[in-house]
C-alpha positions as CSV (number, residue, x, y, z in Angstrom):
1,X,-24.6,-58.0,55.9
2,X,-25.5,-57.9,52.2
3,X,-28.9,-56.2,52.9
4,X,-27.3,-53.5,55.0
5,X,-25.1,-52.5,52.1
6,X,-27.8,-52.4,49.6
7,X,-30.0,-50.0,51.7
8,X,-27.1,-47.6,52.1
9,X,-26.2,-47.6,48.4
10,X,-29.8,-47.0,47.4
11,X,-29.8,-43.7,49.4
12,X,-26.9,-42.3,47.3
13,X,-27.6,-40.0,44.4
14,X,-27.7,-41.7,40.9
15,X,-24.3,-41.6,39.2
16,X,-23.9,-38.8,36.5
17,X,-21.1,-37.3,34.5
18,X,-20.1,-33.7,34.8
19,X,-21.3,-31.5,31.9
20,X,-19.1,-31.3,28.9
21,X,-16.7,-28.3,29.0
22,X,-17.9,-25.3,26.9
23,X,-16.3,-23.5,24.1
24,X,-16.1,-20.2,25.9
25,X,-13.9,-19.0,27.4
26,X,-11.1,-20.3,25.2
27,X,-8.0,-22.0,26.6
28,X,-4.8,-20.0,26.5
29,X,-3.5,-22.1,23.6
30,X,-6.3,-21.0,21.3
31,X,-5.7,-17.3,22.2
32,X,-2.1,-17.9,21.1
33,X,-3.2,-19.5,17.9
34,X,-5.7,-16.7,17.2
35,X,-3.0,-14.0,17.9
36,X,-0.5,-15.9,15.4
37,X,-3.2,-16.0,12.7
38,X,-4.0,-12.2,13.1
39,X,-0.2,-11.3,12.9
40,X,0.3,-13.6,9.9
41,X,-2.6,-12.1,8.1
42,X,-1.4,-8.6,8.8
43,X,2.1,-9.3,7.6
44,X,0.7,-10.9,4.4
45,X,-1.6,-7.9,3.8
46,X,1.4,-5.6,4.3
47,X,3.6,-7.5,1.9
48,X,0.9,-7.5,-0.7
49,X,0.3,-3.8,-0.4
50,X,4.0,-2.8,-0.5
51,X,5.7,-4.9,-3.1
52,X,8.1,-2.0,-4.0
53,X,10.1,-2.7,-0.8
54,X,10.9,-6.2,-2.0
55,X,11.6,-4.9,-5.5
56,X,13.9,-2.3,-4.2
57,X,15.8,-4.8,-2.0
58,X,16.2,-7.3,-4.9
59,X,17.5,-4.5,-7.2
60,X,20.0,-3.2,-4.7
61,X,21.2,-6.9,-4.1
62,X,21.7,-7.2,-7.9
63,X,23.5,-3.9,-8.0
64,X,25.9,-5.2,-5.2
65,X,26.6,-8.2,-7.4
66,X,27.3,-6.0,-10.4
67,X,29.9,-4.0,-8.4
68,X,31.9,-7.1,-7.6
69,X,31.4,-8.9,-10.9
70,X,31.6,-6.4,-13.7
71,X,35.2,-6.1,-15.0
72,X,35.0,-3.7,-17.8
73,X,33.2,-0.5,-18.2
74,X,31.1,-1.5,-21.1
75,X,29.9,-4.7,-19.3
76,X,29.0,-2.7,-16.1
77,X,27.3,0.0,-18.1
78,X,25.1,-2.4,-20.0
79,X,24.2,-4.3,-16.8
80,X,23.5,-1.1,-15.0
81,X,21.3,0.3,-17.8
82,X,19.4,-3.0,-18.0
83,X,18.9,-3.1,-14.2
84,X,17.7,0.5,-14.0
85,X,15.3,0.0,-16.9
86,X,13.8,-3.2,-15.3
87,X,13.3,-1.5,-12.0
88,X,11.8,1.6,-13.4
89,X,9.4,-0.4,-15.5
90,X,8.3,-2.4,-12.4
91,X,8.3,0.5,-9.9
92,X,6.9,3.4,-12.1
93,X,4.9,1.6,-14.7
94,X,5.3,1.0,-18.5
95,X,3.3,4.2,-19.3
96,X,5.9,6.4,-17.5
97,X,9.1,4.6,-18.6
98,X,8.8,2.6,-21.7
99,X,9.0,5.4,-24.3
100,X,11.9,7.2,-22.6
101,X,15.3,7.1,-24.2
102,X,18.5,9.3,-24.4
103,X,18.3,12.5,-22.5
104,X,14.6,11.9,-21.5
105,X,15.6,8.7,-19.9
106,X,18.5,10.3,-18.0
107,X,16.3,13.2,-17.0
108,X,13.8,10.7,-15.5
109,X,16.5,8.8,-13.6
110,X,17.9,12.0,-12.3
111,X,14.6,13.3,-11.3
112,X,14.0,10.1,-9.3
113,X,17.1,10.2,-7.3
114,X,20.1,9.4,-9.7
115,X,21.6,12.9,-9.6
116,X,25.1,11.5,-10.2
117,X,24.0,10.6,-13.7
118,X,23.2,14.1,-14.8
119,X,25.1,15.5,-17.8
120,X,28.2,13.8,-19.3
121,X,28.3,11.0,-16.7
122,X,24.9,9.7,-17.7
123,X,25.5,10.1,-21.4
124,X,28.8,8.2,-21.0
125,X,26.8,5.4,-19.3
126,X,24.4,5.2,-22.1
127,X,27.2,5.3,-24.8
128,X,29.1,2.6,-23.1
129,X,25.9,0.5,-22.5
130,X,25.1,0.6,-26.2
131,X,28.6,-0.2,-27.5
132,X,30.4,3.1,-27.6
133,X,33.9,3.4,-26.2
134,X,34.2,6.0,-23.3
135,X,36.2,6.5,-20.3
136,X,33.6,5.5,-17.7
137,X,33.2,6.9,-14.3
138,X,32.3,3.7,-12.5
139,X,31.9,5.3,-9.1
140,X,29.4,7.9,-10.3
141,X,27.5,5.4,-12.3
142,X,27.2,3.0,-9.4
143,X,26.3,5.8,-6.9
144,X,23.7,7.2,-9.3
145,X,22.2,3.8,-9.8
146,X,22.2,3.1,-6.0
147,X,20.4,6.4,-5.3
148,X,17.9,5.8,-8.0
149,X,17.0,2.4,-6.6
150,X,16.9,3.6,-3.0
151,X,14.5,6.5,-3.5
152,X,11.0,5.9,-2.7
153,X,8.4,6.8,-5.3
């Protein structure tokens, strides 16, 4: 009986393993990983090329805090002036903003969207920000600052 089995087994093909799987085509999971990497890289490039959006959102958030926190006109004026200066320096560059003061600064702010700060309203903001006593127009100051911050270059 043993000899009968050995002859039959000898006729079978030698045992061999199937070939290892190839790299191509990729499994669906790898396609998902590749798509996520491309989307992440695209989002990162977009954020690096458009920092002004983040800057604008941050400044508008700070303006919202000022609206709720500032009690007196002088404190609000000083904080608004500081916020507008910081934003302008970051968004428009030191060369365009750093040497502006008084009416030249107000003209810049008005030209860049803060039209509510034209004339006496803007001058009152500057006077109050730098220690002068004026009857402030908070709503015009805040709206002018908001429009200045919202305007795209």
